[in-house]
All heavy atoms as an XYZ file, in Angstrom:
668
protein
N     117.054    144.826     35.578
C     118.136    144.514     36.501
C     118.275    142.982     36.691
O     119.304    142.421     36.650
C     118.052    145.264     37.846
C     118.967    144.911     38.857
S     120.251    146.125     38.922
C     121.189    145.538     40.305
N     117.131    142.351     37.022
C     117.084    140.859     37.218
C     117.623    140.166     36.110
O     118.512    139.350     36.199
C     115.649    140.461     37.606
C     115.503    139.009     37.735
C     115.884    138.390     38.989
C     115.170    138.149     36.730
C     115.642    137.012     39.147
C     115.007    136.826     36.870
C     115.329    136.229     38.110
N     117.148    140.563     34.919
C     117.619    139.825     33.657
C     119.148    140.091     33.453
O     119.840    139.117     33.056
C     116.777    140.322     32.473
C     117.045    139.549     31.221
O     117.387    138.334     31.268
N     116.890    140.124     30.091
N     119.517    141.304     33.628
C     120.958    141.579     33.462
C     121.805    140.793     34.432
O     122.921    140.325     34.002
C     121.236    143.123     33.656
C     122.612    143.575     33.208
C     122.742    145.037     33.375
C     124.168    145.534     32.950
N     124.276    146.951     33.033
N     121.449    140.701     35.626
C     122.126    140.031     36.731
C     122.308    138.552     36.450
O     123.354    138.020     36.569
C     121.422    140.229     38.097
C     122.220    139.541     39.183
C     123.423    140.142     39.752
C     121.762    138.372     39.754
C     123.988    139.489     40.728
C     122.452    137.723     40.789
C     123.603    138.343     41.266
N     121.183    137.906     35.950
C     121.236    136.505     35.740
C     121.433    136.143     34.221
O     121.488    134.936     33.888
C     119.909    135.892     36.160
C     119.758    135.785     37.671
C     118.939    136.637     38.330
C     120.584    134.926     38.389
C     118.838    136.574     39.700
C     120.457    134.857     39.830
C     119.569    135.716     40.470
N     121.557    137.105     33.407
C     121.656    136.819     31.997
C     122.970    136.123     31.567
O     122.975    135.219     30.741
C     121.551    138.148     31.160
C     121.473    137.919     29.676
C     121.328    139.324     29.023
C     121.457    139.103     27.500
N     121.347    140.368     26.804
N     124.045    136.573     32.111
C     125.312    136.097     31.616
C     125.873    134.892     32.421
O     125.958    135.033     33.671
C     126.381    137.178     31.641
C     125.873    138.372     30.847
C     127.702    136.752     31.165
C     125.634    138.159     29.359
N     126.161    133.788     31.780
C     126.893    132.732     32.400
C     128.218    132.572     31.586
O     128.220    132.497     30.493
C     126.084    131.373     32.267
C     124.767    131.491     33.002
C     126.955    130.209     32.785
C     123.950    130.205     32.850
N     129.273    132.662     32.328
C     130.489    132.539     31.705
C     131.013    131.225     31.643
O     131.043    130.420     32.681
C     131.615    133.462     32.373
C     132.941    133.316     31.745
C     131.132    134.932     32.349
N     131.390    130.674     30.534
C     131.953    129.380     30.309
C     133.478    129.395     29.983
O     133.887    130.135     29.145
C     131.306    128.633     29.130
C     129.798    128.530     29.381
C     131.914    127.202     28.927
C     129.419    127.647     30.499
N     134.220    128.767     30.806
C     135.596    128.580     30.492
C     135.771    127.105     30.016
O     135.762    126.244     30.823
C     136.448    128.875     31.786
C     136.453    130.258     32.232
C     135.774    130.615     33.398
C     137.091    131.244     31.445
C     135.732    131.932     33.828
C     137.079    132.514     31.908
C     136.477    132.870     33.018
N     135.988    127.049     28.798
C     136.288    125.679     28.311
C     137.825    125.506     28.543
O     138.623    126.096     27.906
C     135.990    125.650     26.790
C     134.543    125.914     26.552
C     136.461    124.153     26.259
C     133.557    124.948     27.238
N     138.046    124.744     29.575
C     139.481    124.615     30.019
C     140.273    123.647     29.159
O     141.452    123.778     29.118
C     139.418    124.150     31.466
O     138.816    122.881     31.627
C     138.877    125.043     32.393
N     139.526    122.754     28.473
C     140.345    121.831     27.706
C     139.366    121.085     26.772
O     138.378    120.654     27.054
C     140.989    120.779     28.638
C     141.805    119.695     28.014
C     143.044    120.330     27.346
C     142.244    118.686     29.041
N     139.811    121.029     25.529
C     139.133    120.201     24.509
C     140.157    119.106     24.144
O     141.091    119.431     23.505
C     138.668    120.917     23.292
C     137.607    122.011     23.755
C     138.043    120.023     22.260
C     137.143    122.911     22.593
N     139.965    117.929     24.706
C     140.922    116.907     24.470
C     140.520    115.952     23.364
O     139.472    115.397     23.363
C     141.034    116.086     25.761
O     141.281    116.909     26.853
C     142.046    115.014     25.638
N     141.355    115.909     22.438
C     141.258    114.904     21.323
C     142.562    114.152     21.213
O     143.535    114.760     20.777
C     140.976    115.647     20.028
C     139.624    116.529     19.993
C     139.555    117.304     18.679
C     138.487    115.542     20.151
N     142.529    112.967     21.797
C     143.812    112.266     21.977
C     144.598    112.055     20.614
O     145.782    112.208     20.630
C     143.526    110.928     22.657
C     142.901    111.160     24.019
C     142.550    109.835     24.687
O     142.934    108.801     24.261
N     141.833    110.010     25.803
N     143.938    111.663     19.620
C     144.533    111.568     18.286
C     143.614    112.197     17.328
O     142.429    112.148     17.565
C     144.896    110.146     17.927
C     146.005    109.557     18.766
O     146.894    110.194     19.049
N     145.861    108.305     19.100
N     144.110    112.596     16.205
C     143.233    113.161     15.174
C     142.757    112.152     14.196
O     142.170    112.501     13.166
C     143.872    114.353     14.520
C     144.180    115.545     15.443
C     144.900    116.601     14.693
C     142.879    116.094     15.991
N     142.972    110.890     14.427
C     142.513    109.822     13.523
C     140.996    109.720     13.588
O     140.360    110.114     14.552
C     143.186    108.591     13.819
O     142.682    107.982     15.076
N     140.431    109.247     12.504
C     138.969    109.212     12.440
C     138.202    108.360     13.442
O     137.100    108.602     13.802
C     138.552    108.718     11.013
N     138.918    107.377     14.004
C     138.307    106.492     14.974
C     138.482    106.924     16.383
O     137.992    106.324     17.322
C     138.915    105.043     14.807
C     138.576    104.471     13.428
C     139.129    103.109     13.216
O     139.898    102.619     14.091
N     138.802    102.467     12.106
N     139.274    107.939     16.694
C     139.528    108.398     18.012
C     138.483    109.412     18.452
O     138.177    110.274     17.705
C     140.893    109.025     18.066
O     141.899    108.117     17.629
C     141.351    109.457     19.453
N     138.096    109.184     19.662
C     137.099    110.142     20.316
C     137.796    110.835     21.472
O     138.725    110.348     21.981
C     135.894    109.385     20.786
C     135.123    108.772     19.608
C     133.804    108.100     20.134
C     133.049    107.508     18.985
N     131.825    106.900     19.397
N     137.268    112.010     21.779
C     137.876    112.716     22.886
C     136.788    113.204     23.806
O     135.757    112.648     23.879
N     137.097    114.239     24.573
C     136.127    114.811     25.521
C     136.258    116.222     25.461
O     137.136    116.875     25.117
C     136.405    114.194     26.929
O     137.611    114.576     27.406
N     135.121    116.852     25.999
C     135.101    118.364     26.207
C     134.900    118.567     27.641
O     133.904    117.975     28.304
C     133.982    118.926     25.311
C     134.169    118.744     23.873
C     133.779    120.435     25.623
C     133.044    119.264     23.001
N     135.678    119.337     28.336
C     135.591    119.543     29.736
C     135.567    121.181     29.933
O     135.983    121.967     29.086
C     136.705    119.032     30.508
O     137.984    119.680     30.069
C     136.835    117.525     30.348
N     135.055    121.642     31.057
C     134.966    123.039     31.311
C     134.347    123.336     32.752
O     134.025    122.406     33.411
N     134.193    124.626     32.964
C     133.606    125.015     34.229
C     132.593    126.127     33.876
O     132.807    127.031     33.142
C     134.666    125.625     35.172
O     135.682    124.621     35.350
C     134.088    125.998     36.462
N     131.424    126.045     34.579
C     130.424    127.003     34.408
C     130.267    127.872     35.705
O     130.204    127.294     36.737
C     129.073    126.331     34.075
C     127.960    127.411     33.940
C     129.097    125.462     32.884
N     130.423    129.099     35.503
C     130.395    130.079     36.669
C     129.496    131.239     36.442
O     129.112    131.504     35.295
C     131.817    130.582     37.053
C     132.349    131.422     35.891
C     132.773    129.490     37.469
C     133.565    132.184     36.222
N     128.975    131.885     37.509
C     128.196    133.062     37.417
C     129.143    134.239     37.202
O     130.011    134.451     37.930
C     127.405    133.299     38.716
C     126.497    134.414     38.699
O     126.941    135.565     38.439
O     125.287    134.149     38.757
N     128.940    134.972     36.077
C     129.769    136.163     35.731
C     129.830    137.205     36.872
O     130.945    137.635     37.146
C     129.363    136.781     34.465
C     130.216    137.854     34.045
C     129.806    138.539     32.724
C     130.707    139.689     32.339
N     130.373    140.246     31.150
N     128.724    137.444     37.437
C     128.656    138.562     38.415
C     129.235    138.207     39.784
O     129.840    139.051     40.471
C     127.253    139.087     38.596
O     126.387    138.075     39.086
N     129.122    136.941     40.172
C     129.648    136.539     41.546
C     130.902    135.718     41.423
O     131.586    135.535     42.492
C     128.602    135.772     42.314
O     128.275    134.492     41.586
C     127.292    136.511     42.455
N     131.180    135.094     40.257
C     132.301    134.228     40.210
C     132.095    132.771     40.849
O     132.988    131.962     40.787
N     130.918    132.569     41.304
C     130.674    131.322     41.958
C     130.338    130.195     40.915
O     129.692    130.446     39.882
C     129.416    131.437     42.905
C     129.658    132.294     44.096
C     128.474    132.351     45.047
O     127.606    131.522     44.878
O     128.488    133.325     45.849
N     130.683    128.948     41.330
C     130.470    127.859     40.421
C     128.946    127.569     40.445
O     128.284    127.685     41.449
C     131.228    126.646     40.907
N     128.407    127.130     39.245
C     127.032    126.861     39.164
C     126.794    125.311     39.145
O     127.343    124.640     38.245
C     126.401    127.459     37.836
C     126.500    128.993     37.833
C     125.841    129.455     36.527
C     125.667    129.552     38.964
N     126.194    124.812     40.215
C     125.959    123.419     40.385
C     124.767    122.987     39.644
O     123.751    123.637     39.868
C     125.860    123.101     41.874
C     127.094    123.527     42.646
C     125.566    121.604     42.151
C     126.917    123.672     44.158
N     124.893    121.925     38.840
C     123.637    121.350     38.205
C     123.307    122.065     36.939
O     122.211    121.787     36.377
N     124.106    122.821     36.347
C     123.856    123.447     35.044
C     123.922    122.304     33.957
O     124.762    121.370     34.033
C     124.785    124.548     34.695
N     123.055    122.467     32.968
C     123.081    121.433     31.857
C     123.956    121.958     30.653
O     123.718    123.114     30.238
C     121.676    121.106     31.400
C     120.925    120.424     32.460
O     121.319    119.508     33.070
N     119.711    121.034     32.815
N     124.840    121.169     30.261
C     125.694    121.547     29.046
C     125.447    120.454     28.036
O     125.724    119.279     28.211
C     127.262    121.576     29.467
C     128.026    121.930     28.246
C     127.460    122.508     30.604
N     124.933    120.909     26.803
C     124.546    119.980     25.807
C     125.328    120.393     24.536
O     125.478    121.596     24.200
C     123.063    120.100     25.491
C     122.211    119.860     26.793
C     122.620    119.104     24.406
C     122.282    118.441     27.291
N     125.743    119.358     23.737
C     126.273    119.664     22.387
C     125.117    119.816     21.408
O     124.401    118.865     21.222
C     127.245    118.482     21.881
C     128.399    118.207     22.779
C     129.151    117.037     22.154
C     129.375    119.371     22.842
N     124.981    121.051     20.905
C     123.806    121.351     20.102
C     123.723    120.362     18.918
O     124.670    120.067     18.211
C     123.902    122.809     19.628
C     122.642    123.300     18.912
C     122.748    124.812     18.575
O     123.741    125.245     18.139
N     121.767    125.464     18.821
N     122.514    119.915     18.662
C     122.281    118.972     17.571
C     122.623    117.503     17.831
O     122.529    116.665     16.946
N     122.935    117.245     19.133
C     123.163    115.828     19.531
C     122.454    115.498     20.785
O     121.847    116.459     21.347
C     124.787    115.593     19.849
O     125.119    116.266     21.044
C     125.627    116.142     18.726
N     122.606    114.298     21.248
C     122.015    113.953     22.570
C     123.069    113.750     23.608
O     122.835    113.329     24.731
C     121.323    112.640     22.384
C     120.105    112.645     21.514
C     119.342    111.389     21.358
C     118.141    111.497     20.444
N     117.388    110.281     20.434
N     124.276    114.309     23.332
C     125.383    114.324     24.282
C     125.349    115.512     25.148
O     125.141    116.619     24.649
C     126.732    114.202     23.513
C     126.928    112.885     22.865
C     128.260    112.852     22.145
O     128.398    113.430     21.027
N     129.214    112.190     22.772
N     125.712    115.278     26.381
C     125.785    116.381     27.354
C     126.154    115.902     28.694
O     126.427    114.730     28.911
N     126.230    116.835     29.600
C     126.519    116.609     31.002
C     125.924    117.730     31.921
O     125.597    118.753     31.418
C     127.987    116.551     31.165
N     126.008    117.361     33.259
C     125.576    118.405     34.183
C     126.829    118.700     35.010
O     127.704    117.972     35.175
C     124.502    117.863     35.149
O     123.285    117.598     34.501
N     126.847    120.013     35.477
C     128.006    120.416     36.287
C     127.976    119.801     37.710
O     126.890    119.539     38.235
C     128.042    121.950     36.367
O     126.842    122.428     36.978
C     128.313    122.528     35.028
N     129.142    119.585     38.244
C     129.243    118.993     39.579
C     129.279    120.105     40.685
O     129.024    121.278     40.331
C     130.489    118.174     39.689
C     131.774    118.778     39.504
O     131.874    120.114     39.507
O     132.831    118.136     39.311
N     129.633    119.813     41.913
C     129.604    120.806     42.950
C     130.619    121.918     42.738
O     130.510    123.022     43.303
C     129.904    120.076     44.318
C     129.502    120.990     45.472
C     131.317    119.618     44.449
C     129.322    120.162     46.804
N     131.599    121.670     41.910
C     132.601    122.745     41.578
C     132.335    123.434     40.280
O     133.149    124.228     39.770
C     134.029    122.188     41.607
C     134.474    121.544     42.901
C     135.830    120.814     42.785
O     136.240    120.510     41.689
O     136.343    120.583     43.883
N     131.146    123.194     39.675
C     130.812    123.806     38.391
C     131.442    123.167     37.205
O     131.353    123.644     36.085
N     132.095    121.998     37.397
C     132.843    121.402     36.243
C     131.977    120.301     35.612
O     131.186    119.689     36.181
C     134.083    120.766     36.846
C     135.116    121.702     37.393
C     136.325    121.060     37.882
C     137.302    122.034     38.489
N     138.538    121.443     39.053
N     132.307    120.250     34.283
C     131.614    119.221     33.512
C     132.578    118.520     32.508
O     133.595    119.022     32.280
C     130.440    119.798     32.717
C     130.891    120.668     31.562
C     131.134    120.236     30.238
C     131.000    122.030     31.796
C     131.597    121.016     29.281
C     131.471    122.863     30.743
C     131.772    122.364     29.497
N     132.186    117.264     32.075
C     132.957    116.587     31.156
C     131.995    115.800     30.230
O     131.111    115.032     30.695
C     133.958    115.572     31.827
C     134.773    114.778     30.896
C     135.693    113.804     31.680
N     136.614    113.234     30.840
C     137.915    113.649     30.732
N     138.365    114.559     31.514
N     138.668    113.040     29.868
N     132.181    115.965     28.913
C     131.354    115.279     27.955
C     132.346    114.299     27.198
O     133.222    114.796     26.528
C     130.673    116.248     26.988
C     129.768    117.166     27.738
C     129.839    115.379     25.958
C     129.232    118.338     26.830
N     132.143    113.033     27.365
C     133.037    111.943     26.810
C     132.578    111.504     25.451
O     131.371    111.760     25.076
C     133.113    110.802     27.820
C     133.837    111.208     29.029
O     134.801    111.853     29.078
N     133.317    110.731     30.216
N     133.362    110.754     24.809
C     133.112    110.065     23.546
C     132.613    111.159     22.486
O     131.659    110.901     21.776
C     132.070    109.010     23.680
O     132.501    108.029     24.540
N     133.399    112.199     22.306
C     133.042    113.238     21.366
C     133.911    113.007     20.100
O     135.132    112.962     20.262
C     133.372    114.689     21.910
C     133.041    115.709     20.885
C     132.485    114.881     23.152
N     133.377    112.989     18.970
C     134.024    112.878     17.720
C     134.815    114.171     17.447
O     134.314    115.233     17.819
C     133.053    112.604     16.526
C     132.311    111.235     16.594
C     133.171    110.125     16.214
O     134.182    110.300     15.641
O     132.776    109.025     16.684
N     135.888    114.089     16.767
C     136.709    115.287     16.511
C     135.899    116.302     15.662
O     135.032    115.821     14.760
C     137.859    114.815     15.660
C     138.065    113.369     16.081
C     136.630    112.896     16.314
N     135.962    117.552     15.926
C     135.109    118.502     15.130
C     134.900    119.735     15.984
O     135.459    119.998     17.071
N     134.121    120.603     15.442
C     133.645    121.899     16.107
C     132.273    121.794     16.663
O     131.394    121.364     15.806
C     133.796    123.102     15.105
O     135.153    123.106     14.678
C     133.476    124.398     15.785
N     132.031    122.237     17.752
C     130.634    122.076     18.391
C     130.170    123.378     18.964
O     131.020    124.169     19.381
C     130.709    120.979     19.479
C     130.974    119.570     18.975
C     132.261    119.068     18.949
C     129.971    118.828     18.594
C     132.520    117.754     18.492
C     130.193    117.503     18.045
C     131.503    117.009     17.988
O     131.712    115.765     17.569
N     128.953    123.487     19.086
C     128.226    124.581     19.786
C     127.715    123.996     21.008
O     127.020    123.030     21.110
C     127.128    125.149     18.920
O     127.563    125.606     17.734
C     126.386    126.260     19.651
N     128.065    124.627     22.173
C     127.568    124.242     23.495
C     126.393    125.144     23.900
O     126.306    126.298     23.738
C     128.603    124.438     24.598
C     129.937    123.644     24.480
C     130.851    123.993     25.514
C     129.595    122.162     24.456
N     125.321    124.380     24.460
C     124.079    125.085     24.948
C     124.095    124.895     26.460
O     124.061    123.700     26.931
C     122.842    124.555     24.312
C     121.586    125.238     24.852
C     122.912    124.692     22.764
N     124.148    125.953     27.226
C     124.167    125.813     28.663
C     122.870    126.401     29.227
O     122.463    127.526     28.844
C     125.385    126.654     29.226
C     126.694    126.115     28.711
C     125.442    126.513     30.768
C     127.124    126.854     27.475
N     122.255    125.670     29.957
C     120.924    126.120     30.679
C     120.911    125.764     32.110
O     121.451    124.803     32.551
C     119.757    125.517     29.866
O     119.791    124.058     29.992
N     120.200    126.526     32.822
C     119.999    126.370     34.309
C     118.862    127.239     34.701
O     118.605    128.374     34.269
C     121.247    126.787     35.049
C     121.123    126.435     36.537
S     122.780    126.690     37.316
C     122.295    126.420     39.034
N     118.111    126.701     35.669
C     116.853    127.551     36.166
C     117.337    128.802     36.693
O     118.388    128.905     37.364
C     116.145    126.662     37.202
C     115.502    125.382     36.657
C     115.013    127.514     37.930
C     114.944    124.517     37.567
N     116.640    129.859     36.474
C     116.946    131.270     36.928
C     117.964    131.952     36.161
O     118.325    133.097     36.319
C     117.336    131.269     38.374
O     116.330    130.861     39.154
N     118.479    131.333     35.024
C     119.478    131.918     34.113
C     118.985    131.871     32.734
O     118.245    130.909     32.361
C     120.839    131.195     34.226
C     121.555    131.465     35.577
C     121.372    130.586     36.649
C     122.546    132.447     35.650
C     122.028    130.918     37.896
C     123.207    132.643     36.765
C     122.961    131.899     37.922
O     123.641    132.090     39.064
N     119.410    132.783     31.947
C     119.175    132.743     30.489
C     119.920    131.649     29.812
O     121.149    131.511     30.206
C     119.463    134.101     29.887
O     118.624    135.113     30.373
N     119.439    130.956     28.825
C     120.137    129.941     28.119
C     121.338    130.643     27.332
O     121.097    131.649     26.803
C     119.249    129.213     27.208
C     120.024    128.128     26.360
C     119.140    127.201     25.637
C     117.861    127.795     24.962
N     117.131    126.823     24.099
N     122.494    130.020     27.426
C     123.614    130.633     26.622
C     124.069    129.570     25.662
O     124.168    128.426     25.872
C     124.764    130.820     27.664
C     124.427    131.857     28.733
C     124.285    133.229     28.207
O     125.098    133.776     27.568
N     123.114    133.752     28.503
N     124.450    130.144     24.567
C     124.973    129.370     23.354
C     126.379    129.811     23.119
O     126.599    130.970     22.765
C     124.025    129.539     22.174
C     124.598    128.687     21.044
C     122.643    129.100     22.432
N     127.329    128.897     23.210
C     128.717    129.192     23.002
C     129.307    128.367     21.849
O     129.130    127.204     21.861
C     129.530    128.821     24.338
C     128.985    129.462     25.527
C     131.039    129.259     24.188
C     129.169    130.880     25.687
């Protein structure tokens, strides 16, 4: 039960902003991390772009923003104490 309750973290990637698709343009990845069972924002969750050193922590509203992201497809790794790590 404990594992099931804390297992799922839902990520809503609200926006993947890539201002231009030219090779020199960088964008950002933003989103919100919430607890699936309660719907509450998770404060201080770590969101990392897998295979890079880029990442961010969520704020008091569960929101994060990773800046200076090259255009492409990324895998997000979300982790927080008391929750299972999620890969999106």
